[in-house]
C-alpha positions, 0 to 999 in steps of 0.5 A, spaced: 110 495 854 106 489 858 111 484 857 118 487 859 121 485 865 119 489 871 120 489 878 114 487 883 114 491 890 113 487 897 106 490 897 104 487 890 107 480 892 103 480 898 097 482 895 098 476 890 098 471 896 093 474 900 088 473 893 091 466 892 089 464 899 082 467 899 079 463 893 081 455 893 079 455 885 084 460 883 090 457 888 088 450 884 089 454 877 095 457 879 098 451 882 103 450 876 106 457 876 107 458 884 114 458 885 117 460 892 123 462 888 119 468 885 118 471 891 122 476 895 126 473 901 121 476 906 115 473 902 118 467 900 117 463 907 109 464 906 109 462 899 113 456 900 108 454 906 102 455 901 105 451 896 106 445 900 099 446 903 096 446 897 100 440 894 099 436 901 091 437 902 089 440 896 086 446 899 089 453 902 091 455 909 088 460 913 091 467 914 092 464 922 096 458 919 101 462 915 102 467 921 103 461 926 108 458 922 112 463 918 110 470 922 108 473 916 101 476 917 096 476 911 090 480 910 084 475 910 079 476 903 073 473 902 072 469 896 066 473 894 071 480 895 076 477 890 071 474 885 071 481 881 078 481 881 079 473 878 081 475 871 086 481 873 089 476 878 090 471 873 093 475 868 098 479 873 100 473 877 102 469 870 106 475 868 109 476 875 111 468 874 114 469 867 118 475 869 121 472 875 123 466 871 126 470 865 130 474 871 133 468 874 134 464 867 138 471 865 142 471 871 144 463 871 145 464 863 152 469 865 156 463 868 154 458 862 156 463 857 163 464 860 163 457 859 160 457 852 154 452 854 150 456 849 145 450 848 143 450 856 142 458 855 137 457 850 134 451 853 133 456 860 131 462 856 126 458 852 123 454 858 122 461 862 118 464 856 114 458 856 111 459 864 104 460 864 097 458 865 094 453 860 091 456 854 087 450 851 083 445 854 084 440 849 079 438 844 071 436 845 071 430 841 063 430 840 062 437 839 064 438 832 066 432 828 066 435 821 069 441 824 075 437 827 076 433 821 076 439 816 081 443 821 086 437 821 086 437 813 087 444 812 092 446 818 097 440 818 093 435 814 096 430 809 100 434 803 101 429 798 108 426 796 107 426 789 107 418 789 100 416 789 102 409 792 106 412 798 101 417 799 096 411 800 100 407 805 100 414 809 093 415 808 094 422 804 102 423 805 106 427 810 103 432 815 106 439 817 110 438 823 112 431 822 120 428 822 120 424 815 126 420 814 128 416 808 133 410 809 138 407 805 145 404 805 151 408 802 149 410 795 142 407 795 138 413 793 137 417 799 139 424 796 135 422 789 128 421 793 129 427 797 130 431 791 124 428 787 120 430 793 122 437 793 120 437 786 113 434 787 112 439 793 114 445 789 110 443 783 104 443 788 105 451 789 109 450 796 115 454 797 121 451 800 129 450 801 133 444 800 139 444 805 145 439 802 150 438 807 154 433 802 153 434 795 155 441 791 149 446 789 151 445 782 151 438 782 144 437 786 141 443 781 144 439 775 140 432 777 134 436 778 134 439 771 134 432 768 129 430 773 124 436 771 126 436 764 126 429 762 133 430 759 138 425 761 144 428 765 149 426 760 145 430 755 144 436 759 149 441 756 147 439 749 140 441 750 142 448 754 136 451 750 131 446 751 133 445 759 133 453 760 126 453 757 123 447 760 125 449 767 123 457 767 116 454 764 115 449 769 118 454 775 112 459 773 107 454 776 111 452 781 113 455 788 119 458 790 125 453 791 131 454 794 138 449 794 143 451 799 149 447 801 152 448 808 158 444 811 157 438 815 157 439 822 151 445 822 146 445 828 138 446 828 140 453 830 144 454 824 138 452 820 133 456 824 137 463 823 138 461 815 130 460 814 129 466 818 133 471 814 131 467 808 123 468 809 125 476 810 130 477 805 125 473 800 118 475 803 115 468 802 113 463 808 117 457 807 112 451 807 117 445 807 125 444 809 129 438 806 135 436 810 140 432 806 142 428 811 141 428 818 147 424 820 152 429 818 149 434 823 150 436 830 146 437 836 145 444 839 144 442 846 149 438 848 157 436 846 157 429 844 163 425 841 162 423 834 163 416 836 157 416 840 152 416 834 146 413 838 146 420 843 148 424 837 143 422 833 138 422 838 138 429 840 139 431 832 132 428 831 129 431 837 131 438 835 129 437 828 122 434 829 122 441 834 124 445 828 118 442 824 113 443 829 115 450 831 115 452 824 110 448 821 114 445 816 113 439 811 120 436 813 124 430 810 131 428 811 135 422 810 139 417 814 144 411 813 143 404 813 149 400 816 153 394 813 147 389 816 142 392 811 147 391 805 145 383 804 138 384 807 132 383 803 128 387 808 130 392 813 128 393 820 130 397 826 137 394 827 139 396 820 139 404 822 146 407 823 146 410 830 140 405 833 134 406 835 134 413 837 132 416 830 126 411 829 123 413 836 123 420 834 121 420 827 114 420 825 115 416 818 121 412 817 121 409 809 127 404 807 130 405 800 131 398 797 135 397 790 138 391 788 142 391 781 137 387 778 132 392 780 136 397 777 136 394 770 129 393 770 128 401 772 125 399 779 126 401 786 123 399 792 121 403 799 119 399 805 115 402 811 119 401 817 115 406 821 109 410 820 104 414 824 099 410 821 102 403 824 098 399 819 103 401 813 109 398 817 112 392 814 109 393 807 113 395 801 111 399 794 115 399 788 116 405 784 119 406 777 126 409 776 129 412 770 136 411 771 137 416 765 133 422 768 133 420 775 126 421 775 122 416 780 114 415 779 109 411 780 108 404 776 103 404 771 097 400 773 099 395 768 106 394 769 108 387 772 112 387 778 117 382 779 117 379 787 124 382 790 126 376 793 127 373 786 131 379 784 135 378 790 136 371 788 137 372 781 143 377 783 146 372 787 146 367 782 149 372 777 155 373 782 155 366 783 156 364 776 161 370 775 166 367 780 165 360 778 167 362 771 173 365 773 175 361 778 181 356 778 179 351 783 177 344 781 170 345 778 164 343 783 156 343 782 154 346 775 161 344 772 161 338 766 168 335 768 171 333 761 176 328 760 183 330 758 185 328 751 192 325 750 197 330 750 194 335 754 193 338 761 188 341 764 193 345 769 197 347 762 191 349 757 193 348 750 190 352 743 186 346 742 184 344 749 176 342 749 172 348 753 169 346 759 161 348 759 159 352 765 152 354 767 152 362 766 147 367 766 142 363 761 141 358 766 140 364 771 135 367 767 131 360 766 131 359 774 128 367 775 123 365 769 121 359 772 120 363 779 116 368 776 111 363 773 111 360 780 
């Protein structure tokens, strides 16, 4: 086999160096894989001198210079003599470099395996297997604009999220190979968004896997039953026949959708192994992967303390993005927002749990905002904290949220969206009124002080004590309505 690791004689290694110094162009093309450590000891000094000379003078030394410095005699070939062997040399020398790199990586891995440093072993082998000459020279920008754009659209172009308002902000949707993160406080709807997204992609005919690291498979499935069928989750068991009929009917038109529960603390390697086995078992190619959620994973490459969230999440994010890129998956996950986000109307990078490490790696980060009043109105807002199309950063989109079926959809065109600041103010007024209504302290602003009648005491209220009027939700509603008109 061409790619099996083999030995290379001193004579072969000597020939590589002789051809290399015969043609400066070949030497320049091979510079990045010319490593003196790949050569036997009796050839290593000559290889080191050639490499140093190339780096310093951007040219090749003569055989006389090599012999004078190293004592190694190489045969002198003319450039014309080696030209017919150029392609052969490039193939052979690339294979030689890769095999020697793998040989060294395997030897170094023995000690690492004894110490159970598996992440470093994987990195060494991966780096060695990628040793080689450049295989692509980029894009000729002016050559074929139409072909370039159509290739982008068909290969890894945008795939709709299922929400037209979000697609518009992202110039079409999510791309394959990207890391997309939905961020929200605890209980803020991270899983619901990921589950709705999985439905949308499946209904586009895509095959996918939903990894749940927190919720049980049965609970995830039951939620999705409501989203797909439109039957409230409280009524699922009362309508089993309808649920079965609708789910099976939709499933016939959709791609394969697998829900898997794994334990928290899994690594990217666990996901890779599972995906590989599943694709062989099911005989399908996975198009999308959803992980619920990133914060519950551990990195492969390093051992990091659970308290060091910044480093842990940095490595996990990078590894997840590499997984998406290597498999060309549509990929989405979620992350927790910290306490600072609870009372905030607008999210920023400081609200991400674990810090900037995830945002720096992610392609798109979308915050989920859902106040009490918005829930009552059946609304949820997404905020674009980071996008590859940076024009969307800082913008917001409201979606319709059905609290019974947990289905999240685009708003109707004629639906009037109440500004979120009013929703937040309304919530604060409601909480303030509730606190004041139950307070035993001296009434302040908003209270109408009553004069106690003879024989009555404010501290000891009697049956016929006059009631003290307070501003309740009616006042809050009036203020909210005024703000809406403004």
